[in-house]
C-alpha positions as CSV (number, residue, x, y, z in Angstrom):
1,X,38.5,348.0,220.0
2,X,41.5,350.4,220.4
3,X,39.5,353.3,219.0
4,X,36.4,352.6,221.1
5,X,38.6,352.3,224.2
6,X,40.1,355.8,223.4
7,X,36.6,357.2,223.0
8,X,35.7,355.8,226.4
9,X,38.7,357.4,228.0
10,X,37.6,360.8,226.5
11,X,34.0,360.2,227.8
12,X,35.3,359.5,231.3
13,X,37.3,362.6,231.2
14,X,34.4,364.7,230.0
15,X,32.3,363.5,232.9
16,X,35.1,364.4,235.3
17,X,35.1,367.9,233.9
18,X,31.3,368.2,233.9
19,X,31.5,368.9,230.2
20,X,28.7,367.7,227.9
21,X,30.4,367.4,224.6
22,X,33.9,367.4,223.1
23,X,34.7,369.0,219.7
24,X,37.8,367.4,218.3
25,X,39.1,369.5,215.4
26,X,42.7,368.5,214.8
27,X,42.8,365.9,211.9
28,X,45.5,363.8,213.5
29,X,43.6,363.7,216.8
30,X,40.4,362.8,215.0
31,X,42.4,359.9,213.5
32,X,43.7,358.9,216.9
33,X,40.1,358.4,218.1
34,X,38.5,357.1,214.9
35,X,41.1,355.5,212.7
36,X,40.1,357.8,209.9
37,X,42.8,360.2,208.7
38,X,42.1,363.0,206.3
39,X,43.3,366.5,205.5
40,X,40.1,368.4,204.9
41,X,41.8,371.6,203.8
42,X,39.3,374.5,204.0
43,X,36.3,372.1,204.7
44,X,35.2,371.2,208.2
45,X,36.2,367.8,209.6
46,X,35.1,367.2,213.2
47,X,34.5,364.6,215.8
48,X,31.8,365.2,218.4
49,X,31.9,363.0,221.6
50,X,29.2,363.2,224.2
51,X,29.9,362.2,227.8
52,X,27.1,359.6,227.7
53,X,25.9,359.1,224.1
54,X,27.5,357.5,221.0
55,X,29.8,359.9,219.2
56,X,29.6,361.0,215.5
57,X,32.1,362.0,212.8
58,X,31.3,365.0,210.7
59,X,32.9,365.1,207.3
60,X,32.6,366.7,203.9
61,X,30.1,364.7,201.8
62,X,32.8,363.5,199.4
63,X,34.6,361.7,202.4
64,X,31.6,360.0,203.9
65,X,32.2,356.6,202.2
66,X,35.9,356.6,203.0
67,X,35.1,357.4,206.6
68,X,32.6,354.6,206.9
69,X,35.0,352.2,205.2
70,X,37.8,353.1,207.7
71,X,36.3,350.9,210.4
72,X,34.8,353.7,212.4
73,X,31.8,351.9,214.1
74,X,29.6,355.0,214.8
75,X,27.7,357.4,212.6
76,X,29.2,359.6,209.9
77,X,27.4,362.7,208.9
78,X,28.3,364.5,205.7
79,X,27.7,368.0,204.3
80,X,27.7,369.4,200.8
81,X,29.8,372.4,199.8
82,X,26.7,374.5,199.3
83,X,25.5,373.8,202.9
84,X,26.4,375.7,206.1
85,X,28.3,373.1,208.2
86,X,27.6,374.6,211.6
87,X,23.9,374.8,211.0
88,X,24.0,371.0,210.3
89,X,26.3,370.5,213.3
90,X,23.7,372.3,215.5
91,X,20.9,370.1,214.2
92,X,22.8,366.9,214.7
93,X,23.9,367.8,218.2
94,X,20.4,368.9,219.3
95,X,18.9,365.7,217.9
96,X,21.5,363.4,219.6
97,X,22.5,365.2,222.8
98,X,19.8,367.8,223.4
99,X,21.3,371.2,224.2
100,X,24.8,371.0,225.6
101,X,25.6,373.5,228.3
102,X,29.4,373.1,228.3
103,X,31.7,372.3,225.3
104,X,35.2,371.1,225.6
105,X,37.4,372.4,222.7
106,X,41.0,372.0,221.4
107,X,41.8,375.6,222.1
108,X,45.3,375.3,220.6
109,X,43.7,374.2,217.3
110,X,40.3,375.7,216.6
111,X,40.3,378.8,214.5
112,X,38.6,382.0,215.7
113,X,36.3,381.9,212.7
114,X,35.1,378.3,213.5
115,X,34.8,379.1,217.2
116,X,32.6,382.1,216.5
117,X,30.4,379.9,214.2
118,X,30.0,377.4,217.0
119,X,29.2,380.2,219.5
120,X,26.6,381.5,217.1
121,X,25.0,378.0,216.8
122,X,24.9,377.5,220.6
123,X,24.6,381.1,222.1
124,X,23.6,379.7,225.5
125,X,26.5,377.3,225.9
126,X,29.8,377.8,227.6
127,X,33.2,376.9,226.0
128,X,35.2,376.9,229.1
129,X,36.9,373.4,229.0
130,X,40.2,373.0,227.2
131,X,40.9,369.5,225.9
132,X,44.6,370.2,225.1
133,X,46.1,369.2,228.5
134,X,44.1,365.9,228.4
135,X,45.2,365.2,224.9
136,X,48.8,365.8,225.8
137,X,48.7,363.3,228.6
138,X,46.8,360.8,226.5
139,X,49.3,360.9,223.7
140,X,52.3,361.0,226.1
141,X,52.8,357.3,226.7
142,X,52.9,355.2,223.6
143,X,51.7,351.6,223.5
144,X,53.9,348.8,222.2
145,X,51.9,348.8,219.0
146,X,52.5,352.5,218.5
147,X,56.2,352.1,219.2
148,X,56.4,349.5,216.5
149,X,54.7,351.9,214.1
150,X,57.2,354.6,215.0
151,X,60.0,352.1,214.4
152,X,58.6,351.3,211.0
153,X,58.4,355.1,210.2
154,X,62.0,355.4,211.3
155,X,63.1,352.6,209.0
156,X,61.8,354.6,206.1
157,X,63.7,357.7,207.3
158,X,66.8,355.5,207.1
159,X,65.9,354.6,203.5
160,X,65.5,358.3,202.7
161,X,69.0,359.1,204.1
162,X,70.5,356.4,202.0
163,X,68.9,357.7,198.9
164,X,69.8,361.3,199.7
165,X,73.5,360.5,200.5
166,X,73.8,358.7,197.1
167,X,72.4,361.7,195.3
168,X,75.2,364.0,196.5
169,X,77.6,364.9,193.8
170,X,79.3,368.0,192.5
171,X,76.8,370.5,191.2
172,X,73.7,368.7,192.6
173,X,71.3,371.2,194.1
174,X,69.5,371.0,197.4
175,X,66.2,370.7,195.5
176,X,67.4,368.0,193.2
177,X,68.6,365.8,196.1
178,X,65.2,366.3,197.8
179,X,63.5,365.3,194.6
180,X,65.5,362.1,194.5
181,X,64.4,361.2,198.0
182,X,60.7,361.9,197.4
183,X,60.7,360.0,194.1
184,X,62.2,356.9,195.6
185,X,59.9,356.9,198.6
186,X,56.8,357.4,196.6
187,X,57.7,354.6,194.2
188,X,57.9,352.4,197.3
189,X,54.6,353.3,198.8
190,X,55.5,356.2,201.1
191,X,53.1,358.9,200.0
192,X,53.7,361.6,202.7
193,X,56.6,363.2,204.5
194,X,56.0,364.3,208.1
195,X,57.3,367.8,207.3
196,X,59.0,369.5,204.4
197,X,62.3,367.8,203.8
198,X,65.4,369.8,204.5
199,X,68.6,369.4,202.5
200,X,70.9,372.4,203.3
201,X,74.4,372.7,201.9
202,X,77.3,374.6,203.3
203,X,76.5,377.9,204.9
204,X,72.8,377.3,204.4
205,X,72.8,374.7,207.2
206,X,73.6,377.5,209.7
207,X,69.9,378.3,209.6
208,X,68.2,375.6,211.7
209,X,65.0,375.7,209.6
210,X,66.4,377.0,206.4
211,X,64.7,376.8,203.0
212,X,66.2,374.5,200.4
213,X,66.7,375.9,197.0
214,X,69.1,375.9,194.0
215,X,72.3,376.0,196.0
216,X,74.6,373.4,194.7
217,X,76.7,371.1,196.8
218,X,80.4,372.0,196.8
219,X,83.5,370.1,197.8
220,X,84.7,370.3,201.3
221,X,81.3,371.4,202.7
222,X,78.9,369.8,205.1
223,X,75.3,368.9,204.0
224,X,72.5,368.7,206.5
225,X,69.5,366.4,206.0
226,X,66.4,366.7,208.2
227,X,63.5,364.5,207.2
228,X,60.8,362.1,208.2
229,X,57.8,360.2,206.8
230,X,54.3,359.4,207.8
231,X,53.8,355.6,207.9
232,X,50.4,354.1,208.9
233,X,49.6,357.3,210.7
234,X,52.8,357.7,212.7
235,X,55.7,360.0,212.0
236,X,59.5,359.8,211.9
237,X,61.9,362.7,212.2
238,X,65.7,362.5,212.0
239,X,68.7,364.6,211.1
240,X,72.1,363.7,209.8
241,X,74.9,365.9,208.6
242,X,77.5,364.5,206.1
243,X,80.6,365.9,204.4
244,X,81.2,366.1,200.6
245,X,84.9,365.4,200.2
246,X,87.2,366.1,203.1
247,X,85.9,368.6,205.6
248,X,88.0,371.2,207.3
249,X,89.4,370.8,210.8
250,X,86.9,373.4,212.0
251,X,84.0,371.6,210.4
252,X,85.2,368.3,212.0
253,X,85.4,370.1,215.4
254,X,81.9,371.4,215.2
255,X,80.6,368.0,214.1
256,X,82.4,366.0,216.8
257,X,81.0,368.5,219.4
258,X,77.4,368.0,218.3
259,X,77.9,364.2,218.1
260,X,79.3,364.0,221.6
261,X,76.3,366.1,222.9
262,X,73.8,363.9,221.0
263,X,75.3,360.6,222.2
264,X,75.6,361.8,225.8
265,X,72.0,362.8,226.0
266,X,70.8,359.7,224.3
267,X,72.8,357.5,226.6
268,X,71.3,359.3,229.6
269,X,67.7,358.6,228.7
270,X,65.9,356.5,231.3
271,X,62.8,356.6,233.5
272,X,63.3,359.1,236.3
273,X,65.4,361.8,234.6
274,X,63.7,365.0,233.8
275,X,63.3,366.7,230.4
276,X,65.3,369.7,231.8
277,X,68.2,367.4,233.0
278,X,68.4,365.8,229.6
279,X,68.5,369.1,227.8
280,X,71.3,370.2,230.2
281,X,73.4,367.2,229.5
282,X,73.6,368.0,225.8
283,X,73.8,371.7,226.3
284,X,76.7,371.4,228.7
285,X,78.8,369.5,226.2
286,X,78.4,372.2,223.6
287,X,78.8,375.1,226.1
288,X,82.0,373.6,227.5
289,X,83.5,373.6,224.0
290,X,82.7,377.3,223.7
291,X,79.7,377.0,221.3
292,X,76.8,377.4,223.7
293,X,75.4,380.6,222.1
294,X,75.1,378.7,218.8
295,X,72.8,376.0,220.2
296,X,69.7,378.1,220.0
297,X,66.8,375.7,220.3
298,X,65.4,373.0,222.7
299,X,67.0,369.6,222.7
300,X,63.8,367.9,221.5
301,X,60.1,367.4,221.1
302,X,57.6,364.6,221.4
303,X,56.6,362.6,218.4
304,X,53.7,360.3,217.5
305,X,50.8,360.8,215.1
306,X,52.1,364.3,214.6
307,X,55.8,365.3,214.2
308,X,55.8,367.8,217.0
309,X,54.0,366.7,220.2
310,X,54.2,367.2,223.9
311,X,56.6,367.3,225.7
312,X,59.4,369.7,225.0
313,X,62.8,368.5,226.1
314,X,63.9,371.9,227.3
315,X,65.4,373.9,230.2
316,X,62.7,374.5,232.8
317,X,60.6,371.5,232.0
318,X,60.7,369.3,235.1
319,X,58.6,366.5,233.6
320,X,59.9,363.2,234.7
321,X,60.5,360.8,231.8
322,X,58.6,357.5,231.9
323,X,58.7,354.3,229.9
324,X,56.8,354.7,226.7
325,X,57.5,358.4,226.2
326,X,58.8,359.2,222.7
327,X,60.7,362.3,221.7
328,X,63.6,363.7,219.6
329,X,67.2,364.3,220.7
330,X,68.6,366.9,218.3
331,X,71.4,369.2,219.5
332,X,72.9,371.5,216.9
333,X,75.5,374.2,216.4
334,X,74.7,377.0,213.9
335,X,77.4,379.6,213.2
336,X,76.1,382.2,210.7
337,X,77.9,382.3,207.4
338,X,80.2,379.5,208.4
339,X,78.7,376.1,209.3
340,X,75.6,374.3,210.6
341,X,75.5,370.8,212.1
342,X,72.5,369.0,213.7
343,X,72.3,365.3,214.6
344,X,68.9,363.8,215.6
345,X,67.3,360.6,216.5
346,X,63.8,360.1,218.0
347,X,63.7,357.5,220.8
348,X,61.3,355.6,223.0
349,X,62.0,355.4,226.7
350,X,62.4,351.8,227.9
351,X,62.5,350.5,231.4
352,X,66.3,351.1,231.6
353,X,67.2,353.3,228.7
354,X,65.9,354.0,225.2
355,X,65.6,352.7,221.7
356,X,66.2,354.9,218.7
357,X,63.8,354.9,215.7
358,X,66.5,355.6,213.2
359,X,69.7,353.6,212.8
360,X,71.7,355.5,210.2
361,X,75.3,355.7,211.6
362,X,76.2,359.0,213.2
363,X,80.0,359.0,212.8
364,X,80.9,361.6,210.2
365,X,80.3,360.2,206.7
366,X,82.6,361.6,204.1
367,X,81.2,361.3,200.6
368,X,83.8,361.3,197.8
């Protein structure tokens, strides 16, 4: 029922926009409407929803049975690798919906190549309606069921931290620690991370999105972990920074500054505050300590079926937070060639505050 209700919401919106048919192309959004999650790689996976006719799912032929068995109650149309997908799409749409005059597209997702193929199939149609703003609003407020799924994904992130911290030892490389995390999770039924796991040791952590490699953990250094899993279609994302043996006074100062900023922002979350105000709370803590120039990214981002969703918790965004919104709070300080610290929880806004999805302690952990 949940998926058919979501389809009805999309159909109502299409009618309000005077659009004939929606082409959903982002795999996670297809899963949101259908319950069927797949990564088609170079093949075409698409959901077509008419304003007033039953929708259909278009998949590679090798996925048809899986899509049908997923619980999707409407038609599934498959295509073989030697067939031209947009010719089949044209045939199916004309048979089901006649000739649509106006398409609604995910303009932030559809590739130019596929857009041109769609244009060639429907030369008289217009492609003037963008679904992206509608999708952002639809995904913005999570249901209680969705929040429970995000909490479960967060529990697995906590497990990953525990495994990763235990893997720290003299000489262990960033890649080896990541391998330990992935091995443990996969053995316990977690098959996918929500993004490439980051373990960054020492100076490497000064790059917010650094690339883990063969750098070995050294004594008296900080180690940054940024990770998350996909659990039953929902993502987690969290960051902790720990010390291997006793950190320096400077490292402690940076860590305590970031922790104060993260805790201050998380404590301020409640309905009525704006995204910009929340960003400023954390940023002011870091700026007042003299490290403002080294906090060089937004405070946070939305999370749900994808790891980066609307909204951005950032200066200039006057979006008012509401109960059910879910996003990250992840301030950081990154001083090149010296040190990098980030601390992150994702949270759900409640009626009078927020609940975090991850519970790994945030006081500086010193691993001996």
